[in-house]
C-alpha positions in Angstrom: 33.5 67.4 53.1 31.4 64.3 53.4 28.4 66.0 51.7 30.7 67.2 48.9 31.9 63.6 48.4 28.4 62.3 48.4 27.4 64.9 45.8 30.4 64.2 43.7 29.8 60.5 43.8 26.1 60.9 42.9 27.0 63.2 40.1 29.5 60.7 38.8 26.9 57.9 38.9 24.4 60.1 37.2 26.8 60.9 34.4 27.6 57.2 33.9 23.9 56.5 33.7 23.3 59.3 31.3 26.2 58.2 29.1 24.9 54.6 29.1 21.4 55.8 28.1 22.9 58.0 25.5 24.8 55.0 24.0 21.6 52.9 24.0 19.6 55.7 22.4 22.3 56.1 19.8 22.3 52.4 19.0 18.5 52.4 18.7 18.5 55.5 16.5 21.2 53.9 14.3 19.2 50.7 13.9 16.0 52.6 13.3 17.7 54.9 10.8 19.3 52.0 9.0 16.0 50.1 8.8 14.2 53.2 7.6 16.8 53.6 4.9 16.4 50.0 3.9 12.6 50.3 3.8 12.8 53.5 1.8 15.2 51.9 -0.7 13.0 48.9 -0.9 9.8 51.0 -1.4 11.5 53.2 -4.0 12.6 50.0 -5.8 9.1 48.7 -5.8 7.7 52.1 -6.7 10.2 52.3 -9.6 9.0 48.9 -10.8 5.3 50.0 -10.6 5.9 53.2 -12.4 7.6 51.4 -15.3 5.1 48.5 -15.3 1.6 50.0 -15.2 0.2 46.9 -16.9 1.9 44.4 -14.6 -0.2 41.5 -13.4 -0.8 40.7 -9.8 1.7 37.9 -9.9 4.3 40.1 -11.5 3.8 42.7 -8.8 4.0 40.1 -6.0 7.1 38.6 -7.6 8.8 42.0 -7.6 8.0 42.5 -3.9 8.7 39.0 -2.8 11.6 37.2 -4.5 10.3 33.7 -3.6 6.7 34.4 -4.6 6.9 32.5 -8.0 8.2 29.4 -6.2 5.5 29.4 -3.6 2.8 30.0 -6.2 4.2 27.0 -8.1 3.9 24.9 -4.9 0.4 26.1 -4.4 -0.5 25.2 -8.0 0.8 21.7 -7.6 -0.7 20.8 -4.3 -4.3 20.4 -3.2 -5.8 22.7 -0.6 -5.9 19.8 1.9 -2.2 19.2 1.6 0.0 18.9 4.7 3.5 20.0 3.7 6.8 19.5 5.6 9.4 22.3 5.2 12.9 23.1 6.5 13.5 24.9 9.8 14.0 28.7 9.4 17.7 28.7 9.8 20.8 29.0 7.5 19.8 29.3 3.9 16.1 28.8 4.7 15.3 31.9 6.7 12.5 32.8 4.4 11.5 29.4 3.0 11.4 27.9 6.4 9.5 30.8 8.0 6.2 29.3 9.0 4.2 32.5 9.1 5.3 33.5 5.6 4.6 30.0 4.2 1.2 30.0 5.9 0.4 33.4 4.3 1.3 32.3 0.8 0.2 28.6 0.9 -3.1 28.9 2.8 -5.2 26.8 3.4 -2.5 24.2 3.2 -1.2 23.0 6.5 2.5 23.0 7.4 5.0 21.1 9.6 8.7 21.8 10.2 10.8 18.7 9.1 12.4 16.3 8.7 9.3 14.1 8.1 10.3 11.4 10.6 10.5 14.0 13.4 7.2 15.9 13.1 4.1 15.2 15.2 1.8 14.4 12.3 4.4 12.5 10.2 1.8 9.8 9.2 -0.5 12.6 7.8 2.1 14.3 5.6 1.3 14.5 1.9 4.1 16.6 0.5 7.6 17.8 1.1 9.0 21.2 0.1 12.2 21.1 -2.0 14.3 24.2 -1.4 17.9 24.8 -2.3 18.2 27.8 -0.1 19.2 31.5 -0.3 22.2 33.5 0.7 25.8 34.0 -0.3 27.7 31.4 1.7 30.6 29.9 -0.3 30.1 26.5 1.3 27.8 24.7 -1.1 27.4 21.8 1.3 25.1 24.0 3.3 22.5 24.1 0.5 19.8 21.7 -0.5 16.7 20.5 1.4 15.8 17.7 1.9 19.1 15.8 2.0 17.5 12.7 3.3 15.4 10.1 1.5 11.7 10.7 1.2 9.0 8.5 -0.3 8.6 10.1 -3.7 5.5 9.5 -5.8 5.8 12.6 -8.0 8.3 15.4 -7.9 7.2 18.7 -9.5 9.9 21.3 -9.8 10.3 24.8 -11.2 10.8 24.8 -15.0 14.2 23.3 -15.8 15.7 23.3 -19.3 17.8 20.4 -20.7 19.7 20.5 -24.0 21.0 17.5 -25.8 23.1 16.8 -28.9 23.0 13.2 -30.2 25.2 11.5 -32.7 25.9 7.9 -33.9 22.8 6.3 -32.2 22.6 2.7 -33.4 23.5 -1.0 -33.1 26.9 -2.6 -33.7 26.6 -6.3 -34.7 29.7 -8.6 -34.4 33.3 -7.6 -34.7 32.9 -5.6 -37.8 32.4 -2.3 -35.9 29.8 -1.3 -38.5 27.1 1.0 -37.0 23.6 0.1 -38.1 21.0 2.8 -37.6 17.3 3.4 -38.2 15.9 4.8 -41.4 13.9 7.2 -39.3 15.3 10.7 -39.3 14.1 11.9 -35.8 13.5 10.2 -32.5 9.9 9.7 -31.6 8.6 10.4 -28.0 7.7 6.8 -27.3 6.8 6.5 -23.6 6.8 9.2 -20.9 5.9 10.0 -17.3 6.8 13.7 -17.5 5.5 17.2 -17.8 7.5 19.2 -20.3 7.6 21.7 -23.2 9.4 20.6 -26.4 11.3 23.8 -27.1 13.2 22.5 -30.1 13.7 19.2 -31.9 15.4 19.0 -35.2 18.5 17.9 -37.2 21.2 20.5 -37.2 24.5 20.8 -39.1 27.5 21.3 -36.8 31.1 21.1 -37.8 30.1 19.2 -41.0 28.0 16.6 -39.1 24.3 16.1 -39.0 23.3 16.0 -35.3 19.9 15.5 -33.6 19.2 18.3 -31.2 16.6 18.3 -28.4 15.8 21.2 -26.1 13.2 20.4 -23.4 11.8 22.2 -20.4 10.6 19.9 -17.6 8.5 20.4 -14.5 8.3 16.7 -13.8 10.6 13.9 -15.1 10.2 10.3 -14.0 11.2 9.0 -17.4 10.9 10.3 -21.0 11.8 7.8 -23.7 12.7 9.0 -27.2 13.3 6.1 -29.7 13.7 5.0 -33.3 12.4 1.7 -34.6 15.0 -1.0 -35.6 14.8 -4.7 -36.2 17.9 -6.7 -35.4 18.4 -10.1 -33.9 20.1 -9.8 -30.5 23.4 -11.7 -30.6 26.0 -12.2 -27.9 28.4 -9.6 -29.5 25.7 -6.9 -30.0 26.5 -3.4 -28.7 24.2 -0.4 -28.5 25.8 3.0 -28.5 25.2 6.8 -28.8 27.3 9.9 -28.4 25.8 12.7 -26.4 26.5 16.2 -25.3 24.2 17.4 -22.5 23.7 20.6 -20.6 22.9 18.8 -17.3 24.8 16.0 -15.6 23.0 12.7 -14.9 20.1 13.8 -17.1 20.2 11.3 -20.0 21.0 7.6 -20.7 20.8 5.2 -23.6 17.9 2.7 -23.8 17.2 -0.4 -25.9 14.0 -2.3 -26.3 14.2 -6.1 -26.5 11.2 -8.1 -27.7 11.0 -11.8 -26.9 9.5 -14.5 -29.0 6.4 -14.6 -26.9 5.7 -10.9 -27.4 7.0 -9.8 -24.0 9.0 -6.6 -24.0 11.7 -5.2 -21.7 13.7 -1.9 -21.9 17.3 -2.0 -20.8 19.3 1.2 -19.9 22.9 2.3 -19.8 24.6 4.4 -17.1 23.8 8.1 -17.2 25.9 10.9 -18.7 28.7 12.2 -16.4 29.7 15.3 -18.2 28.3 18.8 -18.9 28.8 20.5 -22.2 31.2 17.9 -23.8 30.8 14.8 -25.8 30.8 11.3 -24.2 29.8 7.9 -25.4 27.0 5.9 -23.7 26.7 2.2 -24.4 24.9 -1.0 -23.3 27.4 -3.8 -23.4 26.6 -7.4 -22.7 23.0 -6.7 -23.6 22.5 -10.3 -24.8 23.5 -11.8 -21.4 21.4 -9.2 -19.5 18.3 -9.9 -21.7 18.8 -13.6 -21.3 19.2 -13.5 -17.5 16.1 -11.2 -17.3 14.0 -13.6 -19.3 15.1 -16.6 -17.2 14.2 -14.6 -14.1 10.7 -13.8 -15.5 10.2 -17.3 -17.0 10.0 -16.1 -20.6 10.7 -18.1 -23.7 14.3 -17.6 -25.0 14.0 -18.9 -28.5 14.5 -15.5 -30.1 15.3 -12.0 -28.9 15.1 -9.0 -31.1 16.1 -5.3 -30.7 13.1 -3.4 -31.8 13.8 0.2 -30.6 16.9 2.2 -29.6 16.9 5.7 -28.1 17.5 7.8 -25.1 15.8 8.6 -21.8 16.0 12.4 -21.4 13.9 12.5 -18.3 16.2 11.0 -15.7 15.5 12.3 -12.2 18.5 14.2 -10.8 20.3 12.9 -7.7 20.0 13.9 -4.0 20.0 16.6 -2.8 17.4 17.4 -5.4 19.4 19.3 -8.0 16.2 20.7 -9.6 16.6 22.9 -6.5 13.0 24.2 -6.1 9.8 22.2 -6.1 7.4 20.0 -4.2 7.3 16.2 -3.7 4.0 14.4 -3.5 4.8 11.6 -1.0 4.1 7.9 -1.7 1.6 6.8 1.0 0.2 3.7 -0.7 -2.7 5.7 -2.1 -4.8 4.2 -4.9 -3.4 4.6 -8.4 -4.2 3.7 -11.9 -3.2 0.1 -12.8 0.2 0.4 -14.4 0.8 -0.7 -18.0 2.7 -3.9 -17.5 3.0 -4.8 -21.2 6.5 -3.3 -21.3 8.9 -3.9 -18.4 11.2 -1.0 -17.5 13.1 0.1 -14.5 11.0 3.2 -13.4 7.8 1.0 -13.4 9.4 -1.4 -10.9 10.9 1.3 -8.8 7.5 2.9 -8.4 5.9 -0.4 -7.6 8.6 -1.2 -5.1 8.0 2.1 -3.3 4.2 1.4 -3.3 4.6 -2.0 -1.7 7.3 -0.9 0.8 5.0 1.9 2.1 2.2 -0.7 2.4 4.5 -2.8 4.5 4.8 -5.6 2.0 8.6 -5.9 2.0 8.9 -9.1 0.0 6.9 -7.7 -2.9 8.8 -4.5 -2.7 12.1 -6.4 -2.8 11.1 -8.3 -5.9 10.2 -5.1 -7.7 13.5 -3.3 -6.7 15.5 -6.3 -7.9 13.8 -6.2 -11.3 14.5 -2.4 -11.4 18.2 -2.9 -11.0 18.2 -5.8 -13.5 17.0 -3.4 -16.2 19.0 -0.4 -15.0 22.0 -1.2 -12.9 22.5 2.5 -11.9 19.0 2.8 -10.3 20.4 4.5 -7.1 17.1 4.5 -5.2 16.4 0.8 -6.0 19.8 -0.2 -4.6 19.3 2.1 -1.5 15.8 0.7 -0.8 17.1 -2.9 -1.1 19.7 -2.0 1.5 17.0 -0.7 3.8 14.9 -3.9 3.3 17.9 -6.2 4.0 18.7 -4.2 7.1 15.2 -4.7 8.4 15.4 -8.4 7.6 18.6 -8.6 9.6 20.8 -9.4 6.6 23.7 -7.0 7.2 26.0 -8.4 4.6 23.5 -7.9 1.8 22.5 -4.4 3.2 26.1 -3.3 3.2 26.6 -4.5 -0.4 23.6 -2.5 -1.5 24.6 0.7 0.4 28.1 0.4 -1.0 26.7 0.1 -4.5 24.7 3.2 -3.9 27.8 5.1 -2.8 29.7 3.8 -5.8 27.0 5.3 -8.1 26.6 8.5 -6.2 29.6 9.2 -3.9 28.7 12.7 -2.8 25.5 12.0 -0.9 25.9 12.2 2.9 22.9 10.1 3.8 24.2 7.0 2.0 27.3 7.0 4.2 25.1 7.5 7.3 23.0 4.5 6.3 26.1 2.4 5.9 27.5 3.6 9.3 24.2 2.6 11.0 24.6 -1.1 9.8 28.2 -1.2 11.1 27.1 0.3 14.4 24.4 -2.4 14.7 27.2 -5.0 14.1 29.3 -3.4 16.8 32.0 -2.5 14.2 32.6 0.9 15.9 35.7 1.9 13.9 33.9 1.4 10.6 30.7 3.1 11.9 32.8 6.1 13.1 34.6 6.3 9.7 31.3 6.5 7.7 29.6 8.9 10.2 32.6 11.2 9.8 32.4 11.0 6.0 28.6 11.8 6.2 29.4 14.9 8.2 32.2 16.0 5.8 29.7 16.0 3.0 26.9 17.6 5.0 27.8 19.5 8.1 24.1 19.9 8.9 23.5 16.1 9.1 22.3 16.1 12.7 21.7 12.3 12.7 25.4 11.6 11.9 26.6 14.2 14.4 24.5 12.7 17.3 25.6 9.2 16.4 29.3 10.2 16.3 29.0 12.0 19.7 27.3 8.9 21.2 30.2 6.7 19.9 32.8 9.1 21.3 31.1 9.1 24.7 31.3 5.3 24.8 35.0 5.5 24.2 
């Protein structure tokens, strides 16, 4: 009886083991079969492409096989072989574009570091930052976009991005008459530019009985791109500059006016950017007289006469954070040598660039002067306001830092990092409730903001 029980028990255990092994084998077979099917489907898809595209180039073949090939080729074409590039971690939407082995294969001999820049071992050696929106089908758009933190931008090259603009009623209104005075020139002239672009279309078109100026441009770099017409009007206290625009991209265009002073000095003033997509809106520069007068006094220029000599638009506004051009590569500002900038004409992008240069060099006073000039000429210069906040924070001037960060949030209320920066100042002032409020807001806008998450956890532990 005992032997029978032992035999029965052993048989039962053997059956359990066999069944377990059978289940494991079935799972392995299912996974293998599933992967084989995927591989076959993928290979047949690629084979189908090859059969229908005998004359396809190497790049076309690679793009068919690797969906992100064109992007990484673009990065390779816009970085030197000696570049050290920081990229996202291989998680979430960046499984491929954060995968170091894949990146090493396609970007060799460039070296790589996983970001963010301030947390990598060779942060002082970094030369470039990858910009990658991310892949996948998640409905939560907050998960996309890398980087979502400030970086020291010198040049931002991005995949070709088209912008379309309709312009109407560009001109100057003098006094209370409301009469719009325009230039005799028919088309805008590309006056000054720090951009790389293709001019796809530029002409006067008839639309709904009106003659409109139409611009269609494809950018791969856009720091600024001024299109202007010559005018010649005395700048008076009641002078108003205006234009009506319809743009295909939000925050991509603003109005500009060139003011020439009696001594020959020139400054370009800018309006707020467009806020709409695909519908008409008016852009204007009000109180230009007082702005031009205040700027001249700041610079020590003669105020006997001020004239408006050009009016136009800047179609090359950089888009906000996270970088809405979505895919590209940023050359970092490291204080490297550069060509002497043309200082004959004062304009906001020039001073923003100089501010970044001096800040990286550690000359905060000179950086502050240039950022302040940048916001005098363009009050919506988000990065100038943000950098001023950083400088005031380092100088232990929290009231001024808070004012600049709040101005940044007012201009761009959907950027997580700006709330995080404001929360940091409040934390340093031991204003825990305010710090907690802004850390929480930062996390609402970006659930992946690990800095805000850690700071909020630290506050909660302290009680």
